[in-house]
C-alpha positions as CSV (number, residue, x, y, z in Angstrom):
1,M,4.7,-15.1,-15.1
2,E,0.9,-14.8,-15.7
3,A,-1.8,-13.3,-13.8
4,A,-3.7,-16.5,-14.1
5,Q,-1.2,-18.0,-11.5
6,V,-3.1,-16.1,-8.9
7,P,-6.7,-17.2,-7.7
8,A,-9.1,-14.4,-8.8
9,G,-9.6,-12.2,-5.9
10,S,-6.8,-13.3,-3.7
11,I,-4.7,-11.3,-1.4
12,V,-1.3,-11.1,-2.9
13,V,1.7,-10.4,-0.5
14,G,5.4,-9.9,-1.7
15,I,8.1,-11.2,0.6
16,D,11.8,-10.9,0.8
17,G,12.7,-11.7,4.3
18,S,13.2,-8.1,5.5
19,P,11.4,-6.9,8.6
20,S,8.9,-4.7,6.9
21,S,8.1,-7.7,4.5
22,D,7.5,-9.7,7.7
23,Q,5.0,-6.9,8.9
24,A,3.4,-6.9,5.4
25,F,3.0,-10.6,5.6
26,A,1.4,-10.9,8.9
27,W,-1.2,-8.3,7.8
28,A,-1.9,-9.9,4.6
29,V,-2.5,-13.2,6.3
30,E,-5.0,-11.4,8.8
31,Q,-6.7,-9.7,6.0
32,A,-7.1,-12.7,3.8
33,D,-8.7,-14.5,6.9
34,L,-11.0,-11.5,7.5
35,E,-12.1,-11.5,4.0
36,H,-12.2,-15.3,3.5
37,R,-10.0,-15.0,0.4
38,P,-7.1,-17.0,-0.8
39,L,-3.5,-15.7,0.2
40,T,-0.8,-15.9,-2.6
41,I,2.7,-15.5,-1.2
42,V,5.3,-14.1,-3.9
43,H,9.1,-13.9,-3.9
44,S,10.9,-12.6,-6.7
45,E,14.5,-14.2,-7.1
46,E,16.2,-11.7,-9.5
47,R,18.8,-13.1,-11.7
48,M,22.3,-13.1,-10.4
49,S,24.6,-10.5,-11.8
50,F,28.4,-9.9,-11.1
51,V,28.4,-6.7,-13.1
52,G,27.8,-4.4,-10.0
53,A,30.9,-6.0,-8.4
54,G,33.1,-5.2,-11.5
55,F,32.8,-8.3,-13.3
56,M,31.3,-8.9,-16.6
57,A,31.2,-12.7,-15.9
58,P,31.4,-14.8,-12.8
59,P,34.9,-14.5,-11.0
60,S,37.3,-17.2,-11.6
61,G,37.0,-20.0,-9.1
62,V,33.3,-19.2,-8.4
63,D,30.9,-22.0,-8.9
64,Y,28.1,-20.0,-10.5
65,A,25.7,-23.1,-10.9
66,Q,26.1,-23.8,-7.1
67,L,25.5,-20.3,-6.2
68,L,22.4,-20.2,-8.4
69,A,21.2,-23.5,-6.9
70,E,21.7,-22.3,-3.3
71,S,20.0,-19.1,-4.1
72,R,16.9,-20.9,-5.6
73,A,16.8,-23.3,-2.6
74,A,16.9,-20.4,-0.1
75,A,13.9,-18.8,-2.1
76,K,11.8,-21.9,-2.1
77,A,12.6,-22.3,1.7
78,L,11.4,-18.7,2.3
79,L,8.1,-19.3,0.5
80,A,7.6,-22.7,2.1
81,T,8.1,-21.4,5.5
82,S,6.0,-18.3,5.1
83,A,3.2,-20.8,3.9
84,A,3.5,-22.8,7.1
85,R,3.3,-19.9,9.2
86,A,0.1,-18.8,7.5
87,H,-1.5,-22.1,7.9
88,D,-0.3,-22.2,11.7
89,L,-1.9,-18.9,12.3
90,H,-5.3,-19.7,10.2
91,P,-5.5,-23.5,9.4
92,Q,-8.5,-23.1,7.1
93,L,-6.7,-20.5,4.9
94,E,-6.1,-21.3,1.1
95,V,-2.5,-20.3,0.5
96,H,-0.6,-20.3,-2.9
97,Q,2.9,-19.8,-3.5
98,V,4.8,-17.8,-6.5
99,L,8.4,-18.0,-7.2
100,S,9.4,-15.4,-9.9
101,H,12.7,-14.8,-11.7
102,D,11.8,-11.4,-12.9
103,D,12.0,-7.9,-11.5
104,P,9.7,-7.7,-8.4
105,R,7.8,-4.7,-9.8
106,S,6.9,-6.4,-13.0
107,T,5.9,-9.6,-11.1
108,L,3.7,-7.7,-8.7
109,L,2.0,-5.6,-11.3
110,D,1.3,-8.6,-13.6
111,L,-0.4,-10.3,-10.6
112,A,-2.3,-7.2,-9.7
113,Q,-4.5,-7.9,-12.6
114,A,-6.3,-10.7,-11.0
115,A,-5.7,-9.7,-7.4
116,A,-8.1,-8.2,-4.9
117,M,-5.0,-6.4,-3.1
118,I,-1.3,-6.3,-3.2
119,V,0.5,-6.0,0.1
120,V,4.3,-5.2,0.3
121,G,6.9,-3.9,2.8
122,S,9.1,-0.9,2.2
123,R,12.6,-0.3,3.3
124,G,12.1,3.4,3.6
125,R,14.6,4.5,0.9
126,G,14.9,8.3,0.6
127,P,13.7,10.1,-2.4
128,V,17.3,10.1,-4.0
129,A,17.6,6.4,-3.6
130,S,14.1,5.7,-4.9
131,L,14.8,7.6,-8.0
132,L,18.1,5.9,-8.7
133,L,17.6,2.3,-7.4
134,G,13.8,2.2,-7.9
135,S,11.4,1.6,-5.0
136,V,9.2,-1.7,-5.5
137,S,6.4,-0.2,-3.2
138,V,6.2,3.3,-4.7
139,S,6.3,1.8,-8.2
140,V,3.7,-0.9,-7.5
141,S,1.5,1.6,-5.8
142,K,1.6,4.1,-8.8
143,H,0.7,1.5,-11.4
144,A,-1.2,-1.3,-10.0
145,T,-4.9,-1.9,-10.8
146,C,-6.0,-3.0,-7.5
147,P,-5.5,-1.5,-4.1
148,V,-1.9,-1.7,-2.7
149,V,-1.0,-1.8,1.0
150,V,2.6,-0.7,1.9
151,H,4.0,-1.4,5.3
152,R,6.5,1.3,6.2
153,P,9.4,0.3,8.4
154,G,9.0,1.0,12.2
155,T,9.0,4.7,12.4
156,R,6.1,5.3,14.6
157,T,6.4,7.5,17.6
158,A,3.1,6.5,19.3
159,T,0.9,3.3,19.4
160,P,-1.8,3.3,16.8
161,G,-5.2,3.1,17.9
162,L,-7.4,5.9,16.2
163,G,-8.4,3.4,13.4
164,I,-8.6,4.1,9.6
165,L,-7.8,7.5,8.2
166,V,-8.8,8.3,4.7
167,G,-7.6,11.3,2.8
168,V,-10.4,12.9,0.4
169,D,-10.1,15.7,-2.3
170,G,-13.8,15.8,-3.5
171,T,-12.9,14.3,-6.8
172,E,-13.5,10.8,-8.5
173,V,-10.0,10.0,-7.7
174,S,-10.8,9.6,-4.1
175,Q,-14.2,7.8,-4.5
176,Q,-12.7,4.2,-4.5
177,A,-10.4,5.0,-1.7
178,I,-13.3,6.1,0.4
179,E,-15.1,2.8,-0.2
180,F,-12.0,0.9,0.4
181,A,-11.5,2.7,3.7
182,Y,-15.1,2.0,4.9
183,R,-14.7,-1.6,4.1
184,M,-11.5,-1.9,6.0
185,A,-12.9,-0.2,8.9
186,S,-15.8,-2.6,8.9
187,W,-13.6,-5.6,8.5
188,R,-11.4,-4.6,11.4
189,A,-14.1,-3.2,13.7
190,L,-12.2,0.3,13.7
191,P,-13.5,3.8,13.6
192,L,-12.9,5.8,10.5
193,T,-11.6,9.4,10.1
194,V,-12.2,11.4,6.8
195,L,-9.4,14.0,6.3
196,H,-10.0,16.7,3.8
197,C,-7.3,19.2,3.2
198,Y,-7.6,22.4,1.0
199,W,-5.9,25.7,0.3
200,D,-7.4,29.0,0.9
201,S,-6.7,32.6,1.9
202,A,-6.9,32.0,5.5
203,L,-3.2,30.6,5.1
204,V,-2.1,34.2,4.7
205,A,-4.6,36.1,6.5
206,P,-5.2,34.0,9.9
207,L,-8.8,34.0,11.2
208,R,-9.7,34.6,14.8
209,K,-9.9,31.4,16.8
210,G,-13.1,29.1,15.9
211,A,-14.3,31.4,12.9
212,L,-16.0,29.6,10.1
213,T,-15.2,30.9,6.7
214,P,-17.5,30.4,3.5
215,D,-14.7,28.1,2.3
216,D,-15.1,26.1,5.3
217,S,-18.7,25.6,4.6
218,S,-18.4,24.9,1.2
219,E,-15.6,22.4,1.9
220,Q,-17.9,20.8,4.4
221,A,-20.7,20.4,1.9
222,L,-18.1,19.0,-0.5
223,V,-17.1,16.2,2.0
224,A,-20.7,15.5,2.8
225,E,-21.5,14.9,-1.0
226,T,-18.4,12.8,-1.4
227,L,-19.4,10.6,1.6
228,A,-23.2,10.3,0.3
229,G,-24.4,6.8,0.8
230,M,-21.6,5.3,2.6
231,Q,-23.0,5.5,6.1
232,E,-26.2,3.6,4.8
233,K,-23.9,1.1,3.3
234,F,-21.7,0.5,6.4
235,P,-23.9,1.6,9.3
236,E,-21.6,-0.3,11.8
237,V,-18.7,2.1,11.1
238,Q,-18.2,5.1,13.4
239,V,-17.1,8.1,11.4
240,Q,-15.8,11.6,11.9
241,T,-14.6,14.2,9.4
242,R,-11.7,16.7,9.7
243,L,-11.1,19.8,7.6
244,T,-7.7,21.2,7.6
245,R,-5.7,23.8,5.4
246,G,-2.4,23.3,3.6
247,F,-0.5,20.6,1.8
248,A,-2.4,17.4,1.7
249,D,0.8,15.3,1.7
250,Q,2.3,16.7,4.8
251,H,-1.0,16.6,6.8
252,L,-1.3,13.0,5.8
253,I,2.2,12.1,6.7
254,N,2.0,13.8,9.9
255,A,-1.3,12.2,10.9
256,S,-0.2,8.8,10.0
257,H,1.7,8.3,13.4
258,N,-1.4,7.5,15.3
259,Y,-3.7,5.5,12.7
260,D,-3.7,1.7,12.1
261,L,-4.1,2.3,8.4
262,L,-3.8,5.5,6.1
263,V,-6.0,5.2,2.9
264,I,-5.3,7.6,-0.2
265,G,-6.7,7.7,-3.7
266,H,-4.4,7.7,-6.8
267,Q,-4.8,8.2,-10.6
268,P,-2.7,5.1,-11.9
269,L,0.0,5.9,-14.6
270,P,1.4,3.9,-17.5
271,R,4.2,1.8,-16.3
272,L,6.8,3.5,-18.2
273,D,5.6,6.9,-16.8
274,D,7.5,6.9,-13.4
275,V,9.3,10.0,-13.1
276,V,7.6,13.0,-14.9
277,H,4.2,13.1,-13.1
278,Q,4.0,13.5,-9.4
279,S,1.1,13.2,-6.8
280,V,0.3,12.9,-3.3
281,A,0.4,9.1,-3.2
282,P,4.1,8.4,-3.8
283,T,5.3,11.0,-1.4
284,V,3.0,9.6,1.4
285,V,4.2,6.0,0.6
286,E,7.8,7.2,0.9
287,H,7.4,9.1,4.2
288,A,4.4,7.9,6.2
289,H,5.0,6.5,9.7
290,G,2.8,3.4,9.3
291,P,0.8,1.3,6.8
292,V,-0.6,3.1,3.8
293,A,-3.2,1.9,1.2
294,V,-3.1,3.4,-2.2
295,V,-6.3,2.8,-4.1
296,S,-6.5,3.3,-7.9
297,A,-9.4,5.5,-9.0
298,T,-10.2,2.6,-11.4
299,A,-9.9,-0.1,-8.9
300,S,-12.8,-2.5,-8.3
301,I,-13.6,-2.5,-4.8
302,A,-15.8,-5.6,-3.6
């Protein structure tokens, strides 16, 4: 598998036939049409193994070649059906198909080198299962060099409609996420909410209602500086800012109920560095109630 198989700047979507994968596919098709980019549909057919069932080799009487052929035929059919669906929705869309036989995480990370965006679903495994089994969506969002949009399972308690929500922290890590969020709001004609969460002494010494602290004023100035130039670049985007105190991941997860897309920045990690370092992004990807875009601090947004 080589990144050259993906047309430069394409929207890459990973599919596996699951409901969240179908949601991710529909979103990716729409985004590729909005941006006038090629769409690359990827399915990873992992090598068949009997070890997990207690066998070191195929059980007696099992036609391994036939099973392999049937599996490969089903994978090709899934890709062909998805490509046909994309063309039905947008006949002018340039669509490519990639069938991989490697681990889906490695496949998508390789393809991310040439892609404008990776879009995947998530089965919503808990933190223990993710640690033991590995989560494709979390792993790809941690390490990809391009923005990654993860579609969480249907856990919403309200109909989305507030537009795009982007979390900012005042550092360079969130700069690319901010521009990505503005672009998404522009493409999809949605309002943008900028959320900045910080920790201060008011958490242990509550203020009277409506009071403004020096910390509030300095944080407002920090957000204004972070957003400098964006409104001039995207004058059509309606923007509001929110300040809140506490843990950023919990505020973002709670807010994700009501937004069409949550955007967060992330400092990419080496591929082998998957457990030791933690950040807000993986926690939000695991527990958000709607689509999440994770944007690398080194991503190229264009």
